[in-house]
Residue frames as a rotation matrix with the C-alpha (Angstrom) as fourth column:
MET 1
0.949 -0.003 0.314 -10.49
0.110 -0.933 -0.342 0.36
0.295 0.359 -0.886 -11.77
LEU 2
0.194 -0.977 -0.086 -6.80
0.728 0.202 -0.655 1.04
0.657 0.065 0.751 -11.93
LEU 3
-0.238 -0.278 0.931 -6.92
-0.223 -0.917 -0.331 4.39
0.945 -0.286 0.156 -10.21
GLU 4
0.636 0.546 0.545 -8.83
-0.668 0.036 0.743 3.00
0.386 -0.837 0.388 -7.28
ASP 5
0.843 -0.394 -0.365 -6.44
0.456 0.885 0.098 0.03
0.285 -0.249 0.926 -7.01
GLN 6
-0.135 -0.927 0.351 -3.46
0.468 -0.372 -0.802 2.44
0.874 0.056 0.484 -7.02
ARG 7
0.002 0.202 0.979 -5.07
-0.610 -0.776 0.162 4.55
0.792 -0.598 0.122 -4.29
LEU 8
0.910 0.401 0.110 -5.80
-0.343 0.576 0.742 1.50
0.234 -0.712 0.662 -2.11
ILE 9
0.566 -0.768 -0.298 -2.28
0.692 0.640 -0.334 0.16
0.448 -0.017 0.894 -2.50
HIS 10
-0.277 -0.654 0.704 -0.77
0.106 -0.749 -0.654 3.55
0.955 -0.107 0.277 -1.62
GLU 11
0.332 0.471 0.817 -2.94
-0.766 -0.370 0.525 3.69
0.550 -0.801 0.237 1.51
GLU 12
0.972 -0.017 -0.233 -1.93
0.118 0.898 0.424 0.15
0.202 -0.440 0.875 2.48
LEU 13
0.139 -0.990 0.020 1.74
0.653 0.076 -0.754 1.08
0.745 0.118 0.657 2.08
GLU 14
-0.203 -0.176 0.963 1.26
-0.410 -0.878 -0.247 4.07
0.889 -0.445 0.106 4.34
ARG 15
0.723 0.544 0.426 -0.44
-0.619 0.235 0.749 1.95
0.308 -0.805 0.507 7.00
LEU 16
0.815 -0.472 -0.337 2.32
0.495 0.869 -0.019 -0.63
0.301 -0.151 0.941 6.85
GLN 17
-0.147 -0.894 0.423 5.02
0.348 -0.447 -0.824 2.02
0.926 0.026 0.377 7.14
GLN 18
0.038 0.237 0.971 3.29
-0.740 -0.646 0.187 3.46
0.672 -0.725 0.151 10.17
ALA 19
0.953 0.304 0.000 2.96
-0.237 0.745 0.624 0.02
0.190 -0.595 0.781 11.73
ILE 20
0.409 -0.883 -0.229 6.68
0.682 0.463 -0.566 -0.60
0.606 0.075 0.792 11.21
ALA 21
-0.304 -0.514 0.802 7.55
-0.102 -0.819 -0.564 2.77
0.947 -0.253 0.197 12.73
ASP 22
0.478 0.564 0.673 5.27
-0.752 -0.133 0.646 2.08
0.454 -0.815 0.360 15.73
ARG 23
0.937 -0.142 -0.319 6.96
0.241 0.924 0.298 -1.29
0.253 -0.356 0.900 16.32
PHE 24
0.026 -0.992 0.123 10.41
0.563 -0.088 -0.822 0.29
0.826 0.090 0.556 16.20
LEU 25
-0.120 -0.033 0.992 9.37
-0.516 -0.852 -0.091 2.75
0.848 -0.523 0.085 18.90
LEU 26
0.890 0.439 0.126 8.50
-0.351 0.480 0.804 -0.08
0.293 -0.760 0.581 21.28
GLU 27
-0.232 -0.962 0.141 11.32
-0.844 0.127 -0.521 -1.09
0.483 -0.240 -0.842 23.56
PRO 28
0.485 0.458 -0.745 10.92
-0.140 0.881 0.451 -4.80
0.863 -0.115 0.492 24.34
LYS 29
0.494 -0.231 0.838 11.57
-0.868 -0.179 0.463 -5.89
0.043 -0.957 -0.289 27.93
SER 30
0.259 -0.395 0.881 12.68
-0.280 0.842 0.460 -9.39
-0.924 -0.366 0.108 27.13
VAL 31
-0.780 -0.611 -0.135 14.35
-0.346 0.243 0.906 -11.35
-0.521 0.754 -0.401 24.37
ARG 32
-0.542 0.654 0.528 11.04
0.731 0.676 -0.087 -13.09
-0.414 0.339 -0.844 23.59
GLU 33
0.487 0.738 -0.468 9.26
0.415 -0.666 -0.620 -9.74
-0.769 0.108 -0.630 23.12
ARG 34
-0.096 -0.601 -0.794 12.12
-0.574 -0.618 0.537 -8.46
-0.813 0.507 -0.286 20.94
LEU 35
-0.897 -0.246 0.366 11.88
0.086 0.717 0.691 -11.57
-0.433 0.652 -0.623 18.80
ARG 36
-0.076 0.952 0.297 8.12
0.864 0.212 -0.457 -11.19
-0.498 0.221 -0.838 18.43
ARG 37
0.482 0.196 -0.854 8.53
-0.062 -0.965 -0.257 -7.52
-0.874 0.176 -0.453 17.52
ASP 38
-0.490 -0.778 -0.394 11.18
-0.517 -0.105 0.850 -8.38
-0.702 0.620 -0.351 14.98
HIS 39
-0.764 0.284 0.580 8.92
0.532 0.785 0.317 -10.98
-0.365 0.550 -0.751 13.40
GLU 40
0.342 0.917 -0.205 6.06
0.647 -0.388 -0.657 -8.51
-0.682 0.092 -0.726 13.21
ILE 41
0.223 -0.334 -0.916 8.33
-0.462 -0.864 0.203 -5.98
-0.859 0.378 -0.347 11.49
ALA 42
-0.824 -0.553 0.124 9.53
-0.194 0.481 0.855 -8.63
-0.533 0.681 -0.503 9.04
TYR 43
-0.337 0.794 0.506 5.93
0.820 0.512 -0.256 -9.54
-0.463 0.329 -0.823 8.25
PHE 44
0.572 0.556 -0.603 5.00
0.256 -0.819 -0.513 -5.92
-0.780 0.139 -0.611 7.64
LEU 45
-0.200 -0.736 -0.647 8.09
-0.572 -0.448 0.687 -5.42
-0.795 0.508 -0.332 5.44
ASN 46
-0.844 -0.071 0.532 7.16
0.292 0.770 0.567 -8.48
-0.450 0.634 -0.629 3.36
ARG 47
0.154 0.972 0.176 3.61
0.841 -0.036 -0.540 -7.18
-0.519 0.231 -0.823 2.89
ALA 48
0.473 -0.020 -0.881 4.92
-0.167 -0.984 -0.068 -3.75
-0.865 0.179 -0.468 1.96
HIS 49
-0.616 -0.775 -0.143 7.29
-0.356 0.112 0.928 -5.30
-0.702 0.622 -0.345 -0.57
GLU 50
-0.616 0.463 0.637 4.50
0.699 0.695 0.170 -7.33
-0.364 0.550 -0.752 -2.17
SER 51
0.481 0.825 -0.295 2.21
0.609 -0.557 -0.565 -4.27
-0.630 0.092 -0.771 -2.33
ALA 52
0.150 -0.502 -0.852 4.97
-0.434 -0.808 0.400 -2.19
-0.889 0.309 -0.339 -3.87
LYS 53
-0.843 -0.433 0.320 5.55
0.049 0.531 0.846 -4.85
-0.536 0.728 -0.426 -6.52
ARG 54
-0.112 0.892 0.438 1.82
0.923 0.257 -0.286 -4.84
-0.368 0.372 -0.852 -7.36
LEU 55
0.603 0.317 -0.732 1.88
0.184 -0.948 -0.259 -1.06
-0.776 0.022 -0.630 -7.58
GLN 56
-0.342 -0.827 -0.446 4.93
-0.415 -0.293 0.861 -1.11
-0.843 0.480 -0.243 -9.78
THR 57
-0.730 0.151 0.667 3.21
0.551 0.706 0.444 -3.57
-0.404 0.692 -0.598 -12.10
ILE 58
0.384 0.923 -0.004 0.19
0.789 -0.330 -0.519 -1.32
-0.480 0.196 -0.855 -12.40
TYR 59
0.461 -0.242 -0.854 2.36
-0.224 -0.963 0.152 1.69
-0.859 0.122 -0.498 -13.20
LYS 60
-0.644 -0.765 0.013 4.39
-0.231 0.211 0.950 -0.24
-0.729 0.609 -0.313 -15.81
ASN 61
-0.780 0.370 0.505 1.33
0.606 0.647 0.463 -1.68
-0.156 0.667 -0.729 -17.51
GLN 62
-0.258 0.708 -0.658 -0.76
-0.060 -0.691 -0.720 1.48
-0.964 -0.146 0.220 -17.88
SER 63
-0.741 0.083 0.666 -2.91
0.638 0.397 0.660 1.11
-0.210 0.914 -0.347 -20.93
GLU 64
-0.696 0.566 0.442 -5.90
0.046 -0.580 0.814 2.56
0.717 0.586 0.377 -22.67
VAL 65
0.196 0.772 -0.604 -8.02
0.743 0.285 0.606 1.54
0.640 -0.568 -0.518 -19.71
TYR 66
-0.263 -0.395 -0.880 -6.03
0.882 -0.468 -0.054 3.96
-0.391 -0.790 0.471 -17.53
ASP 67
-0.991 -0.116 0.060 -6.50
0.131 -0.871 0.474 6.77
-0.003 0.478 0.879 -20.08
LYS 68
-0.351 0.934 0.064 -10.23
0.233 0.021 0.972 6.02
0.907 0.356 -0.225 -20.27
GLU 69
0.161 0.389 -0.907 -10.58
0.965 0.129 0.227 6.15
0.205 -0.912 -0.355 -16.51
ILE 70
-0.628 -0.442 -0.641 -8.87
0.570 -0.822 0.009 9.54
-0.530 -0.360 0.768 -16.34
GLN 71
-0.916 0.339 0.216 -11.03
-0.013 -0.562 0.827 10.79
0.401 0.755 0.519 -19.20
ALA 72
-0.044 0.948 -0.316 -14.21
0.564 0.284 0.775 9.56
0.825 -0.144 -0.547 -17.47
ILE 73
-0.009 0.005 -1.000 -13.23
0.973 -0.230 -0.010 11.26
-0.230 -0.973 -0.003 -14.20
SER 74
-0.773 -0.444 -0.453 -12.31
0.387 -0.896 0.217 14.55
-0.502 -0.008 0.865 -15.83
THR 75
-0.887 0.446 -0.122 -15.31
-0.383 -0.559 0.736 14.85
0.260 0.699 0.666 -18.16
GLY 76
-0.547 0.712 -0.441 -17.96
0.588 0.701 0.403 12.71
0.596 -0.039 -0.802 -16.47
ASP 77
0.219 0.739 0.637 -20.98
-0.261 -0.585 0.768 13.92
0.940 -0.335 0.065 -14.59
PRO 78
-0.725 -0.606 0.328 -20.00
-0.446 0.049 -0.894 14.19
0.526 -0.794 -0.305 -10.91
TYR 79
-0.238 0.710 0.663 -23.42
-0.913 0.069 -0.403 12.91
-0.332 -0.701 0.631 -9.87
ASP 80
0.411 0.280 -0.868 -23.25
-0.624 0.780 -0.044 9.66
0.665 0.560 0.495 -11.85
ALA 81
0.579 -0.137 0.804 -22.82
-0.683 0.458 0.569 6.63
-0.446 -0.879 0.172 -9.67
């Protein structure tokens, strides 16, 4: 489901942004800790970039499936599983 994929990717991006912000707030005590922190931040940035590319692809390639999902959500029975 495209809508669910979009939601999950948006949530992942938010978690990654928070993780990056948390790492920036840490003040490393040594050069080794600073290097480790910088590598963690780089890893999170790479993951965020990849997730954003996937999200952009989904938004660019919206098709009839997307329209059908929205139609099903807006007119479907809320108790259907």
